[in-house]
C-alpha positions in Angstrom: 0.0 0.0 0.0 2.9 2.4 0.8 4.3 1.7 -2.7 1.0 2.7 -4.3 0.8 5.8 -2.2 4.4 6.8 -3.1 3.6 6.3 -6.8 0.5 8.4 -6.6 2.4 11.2 -4.9 5.0 11.2 -7.7 2.2 11.2 -10.3 0.5 14.2 -8.6 3.9 16.0 -8.4 4.6 15.4 -12.0 1.1 16.5 -13.0 1.6 19.7 -11.0 4.9 20.4 -12.8 3.3 19.7 -16.1 0.6 22.3 -15.3 3.2 24.8 -14.2 5.2 24.2 -17.4 2.1 24.6 -19.6 1.3 27.9 -17.7 4.8 29.2 -18.4 4.5 28.2 -22.1 1.1 30.0 -22.3 2.5 33.1 -20.6 5.5 33.1 -23.0 3.2 32.9 -26.1 1.1 35.8 -24.7 4.2 37.8 -24.2 5.4 37.1 -27.8 1.9 38.0 -29.1 2.1 41.4 -27.3 5.6 41.9 -28.7 4.2 41.3 -32.2 1.2 43.6 -31.6 3.5 46.4 -30.4 5.3 46.2 -33.8 2.2 46.3 -35.9 -0.1 48.6 -34.0 1.8 51.7 -35.2 1.6 50.9 -38.9 -0.2 53.8 -40.6 -3.3 53.3 -42.8 -2.4 53.9 -46.5 -5.2 56.5 -47.0 -6.0 57.8 -43.6 -3.7 59.7 -41.1 -4.5 57.0 -38.4 -2.7 53.9 -37.3 -4.1 50.4 -37.8 -4.6 50.3 -34.0 -6.6 53.5 -34.0 -8.9 52.2 -36.8 -9.3 48.8 -35.0 -7.9 47.1 -38.1 -5.5 45.3 -35.7 -6.1 44.6 -32.0 -4.2 42.6 -29.3 -6.7 39.7 -29.9 -5.8 39.5 -33.6 -2.3 38.1 -32.9 -1.7 34.5 -32.1 1.7 33.0 -31.5 2.5 29.3 -31.4 5.9 27.7 -30.6 7.3 25.6 -33.5 10.6 24.7 -31.9 13.5 26.1 -30.0 13.1 29.9 -30.4 11.0 29.5 -33.5 7.4 30.7 -33.7 4.4 30.7 -35.9 2.7 34.1 -35.9 -0.9 34.3 -37.1 -2.4 37.7 -37.6 -6.1 38.2 -38.5 -6.8 41.8 -39.4 -10.1 43.5 -40.1 -10.4 46.1 -42.9 -12.5 49.1 -42.1 -15.0 48.2 -44.8 -16.0 45.0 -46.6 -14.9 46.3 -50.0 -11.6 48.0 -48.8 -9.5 48.3 -51.9 -6.3 48.6 -49.8 -6.6 45.4 -47.8 -3.8 43.8 -49.8 -1.6 46.8 -49.2 -2.3 46.6 -45.4 -1.4 42.9 -45.5 1.8 43.8 -47.3 2.7 46.4 -44.7 2.2 43.9 -41.9 4.5 41.4 -43.7 7.2 44.0 -44.3 7.2 45.5 -40.8 7.3 42.1 -39.1 10.0 40.8 -41.3 12.1 43.8 -40.5 11.4 44.2 -36.8 11.0 40.9 -35.1 14.1 39.8 -33.2 13.2 36.1 -33.2 12.9 33.4 -35.9 9.4 33.1 -37.1 7.0 32.0 -39.8 4.2 34.4 -40.6 0.6 33.9 -41.7 -1.6 36.9 -42.3 -5.3 36.7 -42.9 -8.3 38.9 -43.2 -10.7 38.1 -40.4 -13.4 35.8 -41.8 -16.4 37.7 -43.0 -14.9 41.1 -42.9 -14.0 41.5 -46.6 -15.8 40.6 -49.9 -12.7 39.0 -51.5 -10.9 37.8 -48.4 -9.9 34.4 -49.8 -8.1 35.9 -52.8 -6.4 38.5 -50.7 -5.3 35.9 -48.1 -3.6 34.0 -50.9 -1.8 37.1 -52.2 -0.5 38.3 -48.9 0.9 34.9 -47.9 2.6 34.3 -51.2 6.3 35.1 -50.8 6.9 35.6 -54.5 4.1 38.0 -54.8 5.2 40.0 -51.8 8.8 40.2 -53.2 7.5 41.3 -56.6 5.3 43.9 -55.0 8.2 45.3 -53.1 10.2 45.7 -56.3 7.6 48.2 -57.6 9.0 51.6 -56.6 5.6 53.3 -56.2 4.3 50.5 -54.0 7.5 50.3 -52.0 7.3 54.0 -51.3 3.8 53.7 -50.0 4.7 50.7 -47.8 7.7 52.7 -46.4 5.5 55.6 -45.5 3.1 53.2 -43.7 5.7 51.2 -41.7 8.1 54.0 -40.8 7.8 55.2 -37.3 7.0 58.9 -37.1 9.7 61.0 -35.5 8.6 62.2 -32.1 
């Protein structure tokens, strides 16, 4: 009977450690998500003088981070254009891609989507903004690159 009791004590101890480890991992992912959000919230809208945060295009809840391996993360962003027919949704996605590629100090994979039901052509736009070749080609266009730079550059305080 003592042997069973000892085994049960060890199992409970290990289960407690497992919960603590899971809590630490969850906290770490929340911290990473906030770090990502701090990078994207200051991106400026391409046609308005506001940031994406001010327009509620991005919020803290739109960022999810998952651990892929040692210091490598999957970042999933779901943004909401201001109107269902927003003609600049692809450009906003491009700005998110560029700023995160430049500013994140850790290894990551990036997936950016329009929040389901918030845009009339969300499926097509989601394909475009997650296609590395299309993103690279877009950034080779001088006019487009200039607009992206204006949106992602931090204003001088």
